[in-house]
VOMIFI-838328 format. One record per residue (C-alpha): residue in three letters; x, y, z. Coordinates in steps of 0.5 Angstrom, whole numbers, plus 500, padded with zeros to 3 digits. Layout:
REM residues N
<rec resn="Ala" xx="X" yy="Y" zz="Z"/>
...
REM end
This chain:
REM residues 334
<rec resn="Met" xx="484" yy="185" zz="589"/>
<rec resn="Asp" xx="491" yy="182" zz="589"/>
<rec resn="Tyr" xx="493" yy="189" zz="586"/>
<rec resn="Phe" xx="489" yy="193" zz="591"/>
<rec resn="Leu" xx="492" yy="189" zz="597"/>
<rec resn="Asp" xx="499" yy="190" zz="594"/>
<rec resn="Leu" xx="498" yy="197" zz="593"/>
<rec resn="Met" xx="496" yy="198" zz="601"/>
<rec resn="Ser" xx="502" yy="194" zz="603"/>
<rec resn="Thr" xx="507" yy="199" zz="599"/>
<rec resn="Glu" xx="512" yy="202" zz="604"/>
<rec resn="Val" xx="511" yy="209" zz="605"/>
<rec resn="Ile" xx="516" yy="213" zz="609"/>
<rec resn="Gly" xx="517" yy="207" zz="614"/>
<rec resn="Lys" xx="510" yy="204" zz="614"/>
<rec resn="Ser" xx="505" yy="201" zz="609"/>
<rec resn="Leu" xx="500" yy="206" zz="605"/>
<rec resn="Gly" xx="494" yy="202" zz="608"/>
<rec resn="Leu" xx="496" yy="204" zz="615"/>
<rec resn="Trp" xx="498" yy="212" zz="613"/>
<rec resn="Leu" xx="491" yy="212" zz="609"/>
<rec resn="Gly" xx="487" yy="209" zz="615"/>
<rec resn="Phe" xx="490" yy="214" zz="620"/>
<rec resn="Leu" xx="489" yy="220" zz="615"/>
<rec resn="Ser" xx="481" yy="217" zz="615"/>
<rec resn="Ile" xx="481" yy="217" zz="622"/>
<rec resn="Val" xx="483" yy="224" zz="622"/>
<rec resn="Gly" xx="478" yy="226" zz="617"/>
<rec resn="Val" xx="472" yy="223" zz="620"/>
<rec resn="Leu" xx="474" yy="227" zz="627"/>
<rec resn="Ile" xx="475" yy="233" zz="624"/>
<rec resn="Ile" xx="468" yy="233" zz="620"/>
<rec resn="Phe" xx="465" yy="230" zz="626"/>
<rec resn="Asp" xx="468" yy="235" zz="631"/>
<rec resn="Leu" xx="468" yy="242" zz="627"/>
<rec resn="Gly" xx="463" yy="240" zz="622"/>
<rec resn="Val" xx="458" yy="237" zz="625"/>
<rec resn="Leu" xx="458" yy="238" zz="633"/>
<rec resn="Asn" xx="460" yy="246" zz="632"/>
<rec resn="Lys" xx="456" yy="249" zz="626"/>
<rec resn="Lys" xx="453" yy="255" zz="630"/>
<rec resn="Asp" xx="457" yy="261" zz="633"/>
<rec resn="Lys" xx="457" yy="259" zz="640"/>
<rec resn="Ala" xx="462" yy="257" zz="645"/>
<rec resn="Leu" xx="463" yy="250" zz="648"/>
<rec resn="Ser" xx="460" yy="249" zz="655"/>
<rec resn="Phe" xx="465" yy="247" zz="660"/>
<rec resn="Lys" xx="461" yy="240" zz="660"/>
<rec resn="Lys" xx="461" yy="239" zz="653"/>
<rec resn="Ser" xx="469" yy="241" zz="652"/>
<rec resn="Leu" xx="470" yy="236" zz="658"/>
<rec resn="Tyr" xx="467" yy="230" zz="654"/>
<rec resn="Leu" xx="470" yy="232" zz="648"/>
<rec resn="Thr" xx="477" yy="232" zz="651"/>
<rec resn="Phe" xx="476" yy="226" zz="654"/>
<rec resn="Phe" xx="474" yy="223" zz="648"/>
<rec resn="Tyr" xx="480" yy="225" zz="644"/>
<rec resn="Ile" xx="485" yy="222" zz="649"/>
<rec resn="Ala" xx="481" yy="216" zz="649"/>
<rec resn="Ile" xx="482" yy="215" zz="641"/>
<rec resn="Ser" xx="489" yy="217" zz="642"/>
<rec resn="Ile" xx="490" yy="211" zz="647"/>
<rec resn="Phe" xx="486" yy="206" zz="643"/>
<rec resn="Tyr" xx="490" yy="208" zz="637"/>
<rec resn="Gly" xx="497" yy="207" zz="641"/>
<rec resn="Ile" xx="494" yy="200" zz="644"/>
<rec resn="Tyr" xx="493" yy="198" zz="636"/>
<rec resn="Ile" xx="500" yy="200" zz="635"/>
<rec resn="Trp" xx="502" yy="196" zz="641"/>
<rec resn="Phe" xx="499" yy="190" zz="638"/>
<rec resn="His" xx="501" yy="191" zz="631"/>
<rec resn="Phe" xx="508" yy="194" zz="632"/>
<rec resn="Gly" xx="510" yy="192" zz="639"/>
<rec resn="Thr" xx="513" yy="197" zz="645"/>
<rec resn="Glu" xx="519" yy="199" zz="640"/>
<rec resn="Thr" xx="514" yy="204" zz="636"/>
<rec resn="Ala" xx="508" yy="204" zz="642"/>
<rec resn="Val" xx="512" yy="207" zz="647"/>
<rec resn="Pro" xx="515" yy="213" zz="644"/>
<rec resn="Phe" xx="508" yy="214" zz="641"/>
<rec resn="Phe" xx="505" yy="215" zz="648"/>
<rec resn="Thr" xx="511" yy="219" zz="650"/>
<rec resn="Ala" xx="511" yy="224" zz="644"/>
<rec resn="Tyr" xx="504" yy="224" zz="645"/>
<rec resn="Leu" xx="504" yy="226" zz="653"/>
<rec resn="Val" xx="510" yy="231" zz="652"/>
<rec resn="Glu" xx="506" yy="234" zz="646"/>
<rec resn="Lys" xx="499" yy="235" zz="650"/>
<rec resn="Ser" xx="503" yy="238" zz="656"/>
<rec resn="Leu" xx="506" yy="243" zz="651"/>
<rec resn="Ser" xx="500" yy="245" zz="648"/>
<rec resn="Leu" xx="498" yy="248" zz="655"/>
<rec resn="Asp" xx="502" yy="254" zz="653"/>
<rec resn="Asn" xx="498" yy="254" zz="646"/>
<rec resn="Ile" xx="492" yy="255" zz="650"/>
<rec resn="Phe" xx="495" yy="260" zz="654"/>
<rec resn="Val" xx="497" yy="264" zz="648"/>
<rec resn="Met" xx="490" yy="263" zz="645"/>
<rec resn="Ser" xx="487" yy="266" zz="650"/>
<rec resn="Val" xx="491" yy="272" zz="650"/>
<rec resn="Ile" xx="490" yy="273" zz="643"/>
<rec resn="Phe" xx="483" yy="273" zz="643"/>
<rec resn="Gly" xx="483" yy="278" zz="649"/>
<rec resn="Tyr" xx="488" yy="283" zz="645"/>
<rec resn="Tyr" xx="483" yy="283" zz="639"/>
<rec resn="Gly" xx="477" yy="283" zz="643"/>
<rec resn="Ile" xx="474" yy="276" zz="640"/>
<rec resn="Pro" xx="467" yy="274" zz="643"/>
<rec resn="Leu" xx="467" yy="267" zz="646"/>
<rec resn="Lys" xx="461" yy="266" zz="641"/>
<rec resn="Tyr" xx="466" yy="267" zz="635"/>
<rec resn="Gln" xx="473" yy="264" zz="638"/>
<rec resn="His" xx="470" yy="257" zz="635"/>
<rec resn="Arg" xx="470" yy="260" zz="628"/>
<rec resn="Val" xx="478" yy="262" zz="629"/>
<rec resn="Leu" xx="480" yy="255" zz="632"/>
<rec resn="Phe" xx="476" yy="252" zz="627"/>
<rec resn="Trp" xx="481" yy="254" zz="621"/>
<rec resn="Gly" xx="486" yy="255" zz="626"/>
<rec resn="Ile" xx="487" yy="248" zz="628"/>
<rec resn="Leu" xx="486" yy="246" zz="620"/>
<rec resn="Gly" xx="492" yy="250" zz="619"/>
<rec resn="Val" xx="496" yy="248" zz="625"/>
<rec resn="Leu" xx="495" yy="241" zz="622"/>
<rec resn="Ile" xx="498" yy="242" zz="615"/>
<rec resn="Leu" xx="504" yy="247" zz="618"/>
<rec resn="Arg" xx="506" yy="241" zz="623"/>
<rec resn="Gly" xx="506" yy="236" zz="618"/>
<rec resn="Ile" xx="510" yy="240" zz="613"/>
<rec resn="Val" xx="515" yy="242" zz="619"/>
<rec resn="Ile" xx="515" yy="234" zz="621"/>
<rec resn="Ala" xx="517" yy="232" zz="614"/>
<rec resn="Leu" xx="522" yy="237" zz="614"/>
<rec resn="Gly" xx="525" yy="235" zz="621"/>
<rec resn="Thr" xx="525" yy="228" zz="620"/>
<rec resn="Tyr" xx="528" yy="229" zz="613"/>
<rec resn="Ile" xx="534" yy="233" zz="616"/>
<rec resn="Thr" xx="535" yy="229" zz="622"/>
<rec resn="Ala" xx="535" yy="223" zz="617"/>
<rec resn="Gln" xx="541" yy="226" zz="613"/>
<rec resn="Phe" xx="545" yy="229" zz="618"/>
<rec resn="Ser" xx="544" yy="225" zz="625"/>
<rec resn="Trp" xx="549" yy="230" zz="628"/>
<rec resn="Ile" xx="543" yy="235" zz="628"/>
<rec resn="Leu" xx="540" yy="231" zz="634"/>
<rec resn="Phe" xx="545" yy="234" zz="638"/>
<rec resn="Ile" xx="543" yy="241" zz="637"/>
<rec resn="Phe" xx="536" yy="239" zz="638"/>
<rec resn="Gly" xx="538" yy="236" zz="645"/>
<rec resn="Gly" xx="542" yy="243" zz="647"/>
<rec resn="Leu" xx="536" yy="247" zz="644"/>
<rec resn="Leu" xx="531" yy="242" zz="649"/>
<rec resn="Val" xx="536" yy="243" zz="655"/>
<rec resn="Tyr" xx="536" yy="251" zz="654"/>
<rec resn="Thr" xx="528" yy="251" zz="653"/>
<rec resn="Gly" xx="527" yy="247" zz="659"/>
<rec resn="Val" xx="532" yy="252" zz="663"/>
<rec resn="Arg" xx="529" yy="258" zz="660"/>
<rec resn="Ile" xx="522" yy="256" zz="662"/>
<rec resn="Met" xx="524" yy="254" zz="669"/>
<rec resn="Leu" xx="527" yy="261" zz="670"/>
<rec resn="Thr" xx="522" yy="265" zz="666"/>
<rec resn="Asp" xx="517" yy="270" zz="670"/>
<rec resn="Glu" xx="510" yy="267" zz="670"/>
<rec resn="Asp" xx="507" yy="274" zz="670"/>
<rec resn="Asp" xx="511" yy="276" zz="664"/>
<rec resn="Ala" xx="506" yy="278" zz="659"/>
<rec resn="Val" xx="505" yy="276" zz="651"/>
<rec resn="Asp" xx="507" yy="283" zz="648"/>
<rec resn="Leu" xx="502" yy="283" zz="642"/>
<rec resn="Glu" xx="502" yy="290" zz="641"/>
<rec resn="Asn" xx="510" yy="290" zz="638"/>
<rec resn="Ser" xx="509" yy="283" zz="635"/>
<rec resn="Lys" xx="512" yy="282" zz="628"/>
<rec resn="Ile" xx="506" yy="279" zz="625"/>
<rec resn="Arg" xx="502" yy="284" zz="627"/>
<rec resn="Lys" xx="507" yy="290" zz="625"/>
<rec resn="Val" xx="507" yy="286" zz="618"/>
<rec resn="Leu" xx="500" yy="285" zz="617"/>
<rec resn="Thr" xx="498" yy="293" zz="619"/>
<rec resn="Ala" xx="504" yy="295" zz="615"/>
<rec resn="Asn" xx="502" yy="291" zz="608"/>
<rec resn="Phe" xx="494" yy="291" zz="609"/>
<rec resn="Asn" xx="488" yy="295" zz="610"/>
<rec resn="Val" xx="486" yy="293" zz="618"/>
<rec resn="Thr" xx="480" yy="295" zz="621"/>
<rec resn="Asn" xx="478" yy="294" zz="629"/>
<rec resn="Gln" xx="471" yy="293" zz="627"/>
<rec resn="Leu" xx="468" yy="286" zz="628"/>
<rec resn="Lys" xx="463" yy="284" zz="623"/>
<rec resn="Gly" xx="460" yy="278" zz="626"/>
<rec resn="Asn" xx="464" yy="272" zz="624"/>
<rec resn="Arg" xx="467" yy="275" zz="618"/>
<rec resn="Phe" xx="475" yy="275" zz="617"/>
<rec resn="Phe" xx="474" yy="280" zz="611"/>
<rec resn="Ile" xx="470" yy="286" zz="610"/>
<rec resn="Trp" xx="469" yy="292" zz="605"/>
<rec resn="Lys" xx="470" yy="299" zz="607"/>
<rec resn="Lys" xx="470" yy="305" zz="603"/>
<rec resn="Ala" xx="477" yy="309" zz="603"/>
<rec resn="Lys" xx="476" yy="316" zz="606"/>
<rec resn="Leu" xx="479" yy="320" zz="601"/>
<rec resn="Ser" xx="477" yy="316" zz="594"/>
<rec resn="Gly" xx="471" yy="313" zz="597"/>
<rec resn="Ile" xx="473" yy="306" zz="593"/>
<rec resn="Pro" xx="471" yy="300" zz="597"/>
<rec resn="Arg" xx="477" yy="296" zz="599"/>
<rec resn="Val" xx="478" yy="290" zz="603"/>
<rec resn="His" xx="480" yy="290" zz="610"/>
<rec resn="Leu" xx="482" yy="285" zz="615"/>
<rec resn="Thr" xx="478" yy="284" zz="621"/>
<rec resn="Pro" xx="480" yy="282" zz="628"/>
<rec resn="Leu" xx="478" yy="275" zz="627"/>
<rec resn="Phe" xx="483" yy="274" zz="621"/>
<rec resn="Met" xx="488" yy="278" zz="625"/>
<rec resn="Ala" xx="487" yy="273" zz="631"/>
<rec resn="Leu" xx="487" yy="267" zz="626"/>
<rec resn="Ile" xx="494" yy="269" zz="623"/>
<rec resn="Thr" xx="497" yy="271" zz="630"/>
<rec resn="Ile" xx="495" yy="264" zz="632"/>
<rec resn="Glu" xx="498" yy="260" zz="626"/>
<rec resn="Phe" xx="504" yy="264" zz="627"/>
<rec resn="Ala" xx="505" yy="263" zz="635"/>
<rec resn="Asp" xx="504" yy="255" zz="633"/>
<rec resn="Leu" xx="510" yy="255" zz="628"/>
<rec resn="Leu" xx="514" yy="258" zz="634"/>
<rec resn="Phe" xx="511" yy="253" zz="639"/>
<rec resn="Ala" xx="513" yy="248" zz="634"/>
<rec resn="Met" xx="520" yy="250" zz="634"/>
<rec resn="Asp" xx="520" yy="247" zz="641"/>
<rec resn="Ser" xx="515" yy="241" zz="640"/>
<rec resn="Ile" xx="518" yy="238" zz="634"/>
<rec resn="Pro" xx="525" yy="237" zz="637"/>
<rec resn="Ala" xx="522" yy="234" zz="643"/>
<rec resn="Val" xx="519" yy="229" zz="639"/>
<rec resn="Leu" xx="525" yy="228" zz="634"/>
<rec resn="Ala" xx="529" yy="227" zz="640"/>
<rec resn="Ile" xx="524" yy="221" zz="643"/>
<rec resn="Ser" xx="523" yy="218" zz="636"/>
<rec resn="Ser" xx="526" yy="218" zz="629"/>
<rec resn="Asp" xx="520" yy="214" zz="626"/>
<rec resn="Thr" xx="516" yy="219" zz="622"/>
<rec resn="Phe" xx="510" yy="215" zz="623"/>
<rec resn="Val" xx="510" yy="216" zz="631"/>
<rec resn="Ile" xx="512" yy="223" zz="630"/>
<rec resn="Phe" xx="507" yy="225" zz="626"/>
<rec resn="Thr" xx="501" yy="221" zz="629"/>
<rec resn="Ser" xx="503" yy="223" zz="636"/>
<rec resn="Asn" xx="503" yy="231" zz="634"/>
<rec resn="Ile" xx="496" yy="230" zz="630"/>
<rec resn="Phe" xx="493" yy="227" zz="636"/>
<rec resn="Ala" xx="495" yy="232" zz="641"/>
<rec resn="Ile" xx="493" yy="238" zz="636"/>
<rec resn="Leu" xx="486" yy="235" zz="634"/>
<rec resn="Gly" xx="483" yy="236" zz="641"/>
<rec resn="Leu" xx="486" yy="242" zz="642"/>
<rec resn="Arg" xx="480" yy="246" zz="641"/>
<rec resn="Ala" xx="476" yy="242" zz="646"/>
<rec resn="Met" xx="482" yy="243" zz="651"/>
<rec resn="Tyr" xx="482" yy="251" zz="650"/>
<rec resn="Phe" xx="474" yy="252" zz="652"/>
<rec resn="Met" xx="475" yy="247" zz="658"/>
<rec resn="Leu" xx="482" yy="250" zz="660"/>
<rec resn="Ala" xx="482" yy="257" zz="658"/>
<rec resn="Ala" xx="478" yy="259" zz="665"/>
<rec resn="Leu" xx="483" yy="254" zz="669"/>
<rec resn="Leu" xx="490" yy="256" zz="667"/>
<rec resn="Glu" xx="492" yy="259" zz="673"/>
<rec resn="Arg" xx="491" yy="252" zz="676"/>
<rec resn="Phe" xx="497" yy="250" zz="672"/>
<rec resn="Lys" xx="502" yy="255" zz="674"/>
<rec resn="Tyr" xx="507" yy="250" zz="677"/>
<rec resn="Leu" xx="506" yy="245" zz="672"/>
<rec resn="Lys" xx="511" yy="249" zz="667"/>
<rec resn="Tyr" xx="517" yy="247" zz="672"/>
<rec resn="Ala" xx="515" yy="239" zz="671"/>
<rec resn="Leu" xx="515" yy="241" zz="663"/>
<rec resn="Ser" xx="522" yy="244" zz="664"/>
<rec resn="Val" xx="525" yy="238" zz="667"/>
<rec resn="Val" xx="522" yy="233" zz="662"/>
<rec resn="Leu" xx="525" yy="238" zz="656"/>
<rec resn="Ile" xx="531" yy="238" zz="660"/>
<rec resn="Phe" xx="531" yy="230" zz="661"/>
<rec resn="Ile" xx="529" yy="229" zz="653"/>
<rec resn="Gly" xx="535" yy="233" zz="651"/>
<rec resn="Ala" xx="540" yy="231" zz="656"/>
<rec resn="Lys" xx="538" yy="223" zz="654"/>
<rec resn="Ile" xx="541" yy="225" zz="647"/>
<rec resn="Phe" xx="548" yy="226" zz="650"/>
<rec resn="Tyr" xx="547" yy="220" zz="655"/>
<rec resn="Ser" xx="545" yy="215" zz="650"/>
<rec resn="His" xx="551" yy="217" zz="645"/>
<rec resn="Ile" xx="556" yy="216" zz="651"/>
<rec resn="Phe" xx="553" yy="211" zz="655"/>
<rec resn="Gly" xx="548" yy="207" zz="651"/>
<rec resn="Lys" xx="541" yy="208" zz="649"/>
<rec resn="Ile" xx="536" yy="209" zz="655"/>
<rec resn="Asp" xx="530" yy="204" zz="655"/>
<rec resn="Pro" xx="524" yy="207" zz="652"/>
<rec resn="Met" xx="519" yy="205" zz="657"/>
<rec resn="Ile" xx="524" yy="208" zz="663"/>
<rec resn="Ser" xx="523" yy="214" zz="659"/>
<rec resn="Leu" xx="516" yy="214" zz="659"/>
<rec resn="Ile" xx="515" yy="212" zz="666"/>
<rec resn="Ile" xx="520" yy="218" zz="668"/>
<rec resn="Thr" xx="516" yy="223" zz="663"/>
<rec resn="Met" xx="509" yy="221" zz="666"/>
<rec resn="Thr" xx="511" yy="221" zz="673"/>
<rec resn="Val" xx="514" yy="228" zz="673"/>
<rec resn="Leu" xx="508" yy="231" zz="669"/>
<rec resn="Ile" xx="503" yy="228" zz="673"/>
<rec resn="Gly" xx="507" yy="230" zz="679"/>
<rec resn="Gly" xx="507" yy="237" zz="677"/>
<rec resn="Ala" xx="500" yy="237" zz="676"/>
<rec resn="Val" xx="498" yy="234" zz="682"/>
<rec resn="Ile" xx="503" yy="239" zz="686"/>
<rec resn="Ser" xx="500" yy="245" zz="682"/>
<rec resn="Phe" xx="493" yy="244" zz="683"/>
<rec resn="Ala" xx="495" yy="243" zz="691"/>
<rec resn="Arg" xx="499" yy="249" zz="691"/>
<rec resn="Thr" xx="493" yy="253" zz="687"/>
<rec resn="Lys" xx="488" yy="250" zz="692"/>
<rec resn="Asp" xx="491" yy="253" zz="698"/>
<rec resn="Ser" xx="493" yy="259" zz="695"/>
<rec resn="Ser" xx="485" yy="260" zz="693"/>
<rec resn="Lys" xx="483" yy="258" zz="700"/>
<rec resn="Lys" xx="488" yy="263" zz="703"/>
<rec resn="Asn" xx="485" yy="269" zz="698"/>
<rec resn="Glu" xx="478" yy="267" zz="700"/>
<rec resn="Ser" xx="480" yy="268" zz="708"/>
<rec resn="Glu" xx="483" yy="274" zz="707"/>
<rec resn="Val" xx="477" yy="277" zz="703"/>
<rec resn="Ser" xx="472" yy="275" zz="708"/>
<rec resn="Gly" xx="477" yy="277" zz="714"/>
REM end
């Protein structure tokens, strides 16, 4: 018993092994419950069900943050909430790109769950690898945080200035070109299968072909890697604690599938939120330089500023889109 307690209290990457195993157990149970129990069949989540699941994941994340608060204090809990909030807001872009990818490959709603099932599992693994590399690099070369800060400021400005009507060009995407150039690809959907066997026209020999379902899956994974280039520097700028960075990212991603089915049809209502998000990224990036010159900003102040900007952006976005919707309806009726 004493050996077991000593083992669980062993420090691993800044936190006890027991704490890491406890967190990973929670994640495992949530994945099995959500993806393996609630959604075995090929069907789209209803808006009501996805809404409940989204709030459930947010509640779990909040309770876990409170647990961290009581056990490690505000120095760990406040960066956790800040990083979670930023990552959750950035995931709106993921949802938009997912909807574009599904539309491009013609994936019916009832099969999108299967793609998201494997896609989110892959995202969890990829994010874990990227976070591990990012924290290791910043620990070895602290000056790289200034590069991340400059990258965040640049990203924030780019988001603010990017035309909201710009389309995602999947036809000329590199990942699509690589897959079509090196593998047999078919435009034919065969139920929920990622691969099918088709006979070659000349030889008649059956060959494995990638279906649109698999193309959508790989495209989503590749797109998340690109999004990680924005989100990982953002959380690394918020905290250097690997546990905070990893747990906040994973909790934000776990609810992504439920958020997709809830928000895919409502993305237009968030069209102005990108300006609030760009301000937050600029603030986080600039904070690195400010802290180096003038001193560290209180994490609680950073959390309050982040929450105020994002909530304000969401409120303004919904108000503006509601007015626009009413105007369009009156023009049609007139």
